[in-house]
N, C-alpha and C positions, 0 to 999 in steps of 0.2 A: 596742406591744411584742409583743402576741399575734399581730398580722398578720405581723410580720417572722418570728416563729417558724413560723407556718403556711406562709409562702412558702418558707422553707428546707426544710421537710418536703416540700412539693410538688415543689421542684426536685430534691431528693434522690431522691424516688420516680420522677420522670421519668428521671433519670439511670440509676437502677437498671433500669427497664424497657427503656431504650435499650440498655444493656449486655447484658441477658438476650436481647433480640431479636437483637442483632448476633451474639452467640455461637451462638444457635440457627441463624441463617442460615449462619454460617461452618461449623458442624458439618454442616448439611444439604448444603452444597456439597462439603465434604470427603468425605462419604459417597458422593455421586454420583461424584466424581473417583476414589475408590478402586475403583469398579466399572467404570471405563472404562480399557481397556488400549489404548495407542497403539502401533501397529506400522508400521514402514516409514520413519519419519522419520530422516533422517541430518543434515540441516543446521538444522532448526528444532526447538528443544528442546520437551519436553513442557510445561514451564511456559508457554512462549509460546503453544502451542496451547490450553492450558486458559484462558489469559487472553483469547484470542480468543473462546472459546465460553462464557465465564463466565456471560453473561446467559441462556444457553439451558439451563444445568444445573439444571433443575427436576425432571424426572422421566424415565422411560424410555418414554413414549408414542411411538407412531409419528410423530405430528406433531412432537414435541419432537426426536426423532432426525433427522427430515428437516430441521428448522430448523438443527440443528448442522451438517449436511452443507452446506446452503446458505450458512451464515455462513462456513465454511471456504473454499468455492469463491469467495466474493466477494473474498477477499484476493488471489486471483490467484496464490498460491504453490503450489497443488496441481494436479496433472494428473489424478489420479483419487482418489476417496474411496469406500470401501465400509464398511458396517456389518455385522458378524456377531455374533449373540447366542449366547452359550454359557452357558446357565443364567442366573446373575445377572450374569455378566461380559459387558460390551459391548466387542467388539474393533473399534476404529476403525483400519481398514487404509488407509493413505494412501500415495500416490505423489507425491513432490514434483516440482515443475518442476526442470529441470536447472540446475546452476550455470553461470555465464558465465565462461569462461576468458579469452578475448581479445576486444577490441573494436577494430574497424578502421573508419576513415573514408576514403571515396573521394570525390574531387572538392572537398574543402574547401580553399579558398585564403584566404578572409577570416579564418578561425579555425583555427589549427593544433591538432593533436591534444592537445598539452600544455595549451593554453588551454581547450579544451573540457573536458578532465579536471579542470582547476582550478575552472572555473565550476560544473560539475555533479558533485556528490559521488557517486562510484560506489556507496557504500553505500545511498544513497537510491533510485537507479534500477536498479542492476544487481547486487544481492546474489544473486538467482536470476533465472531467465528468467520474468519476470512480465509478461504481455502488457499489463496496465493501466499498469504503470510505464514500459514501453518506449514506449507511446503517449504518455504524459505527457512523457517525455524528448523525443520527436519534436516535440511541440507546443511545449515550452519552448525547444528549440533553434531552431525556426522563429520563435518570438517574438523571440529574441535577434537573429537575422538581420534580421527586420523592423525592429527598433529601429535598425539601422544602414543602413536604406534598401533592403535586399534583399527587396522585396515579392513577388518571383516565385520565391522559393526553394521547392524541392521535395525532400523528404527521404523516402527509403524505406529499409526495413531487410530483411535476410534472415538466416536462421538457418543456420549451418553446423554440422552434427552431427559429433561426434567418432566416427570409425569404430571406436575401441577402447573407448569408454565412453559409454553412453547417458545418463549423469548429468552430462555436460559438453557445452556448446555454445560456439561462437564467434558473435559478432554482427558483421555488416558493415552500415554505413550508407552508402548512395549519396546524395550531396548534389549537387543541381543548383542552384547559387547564383543562376542567372539574372543579369540585369544590374541594377546598382544604379540605383534611381530617383533622378533629379535634377530639380530645378526649373529649367525653362528660362526662363520669363517669368512675371511676376506682373502681372495686370491689375486695376486698381481701377475699380469701376463706381459712379457716382453722385457722384464728387468733382468739384467745380466750381472749386475754388481752386488745385489743383495739377495739373500735367501728370503722366501716368503714366510718362513717360520719366525 
């Protein structure tokens, strides 16, 4: 009976310590967030940016601030990131990659535009001009062609800038499907009981 009572006290103490530690950590992160001022974002909310850099919100050391910048660049969503320190406030000045307005496909015969747009979710690949996601789309589309026997497909893309708005671009994909690979003959080596014809 005494052991059960002691176990309950031990579990309660652990729970209390965990609760206190979690709150201290949340307060510390909130204090760091309050000192960071995000400037220049139009398409990506502050909450999303803070969720990306959450692991780096430890202090204001130069190493820590450099890590925040590296983490944001790794997402591929930002063209330029600068940090300016104004007293205790850290201004995180960002320039987002442009939004993609139109996507055009040239040379696609096996898969029509509507099919490609159905198979590949625009939100996953083309929310903004993200070079990593565009490379991933090119690879995934190449894999799709390969799965249908188009093993010589070559896909390139180009960016068409909008002359009226620097924050909008169009994408054009040039698709050279090549010829479909077909099996002409199959030869069996080592069989003695059956003819290969």
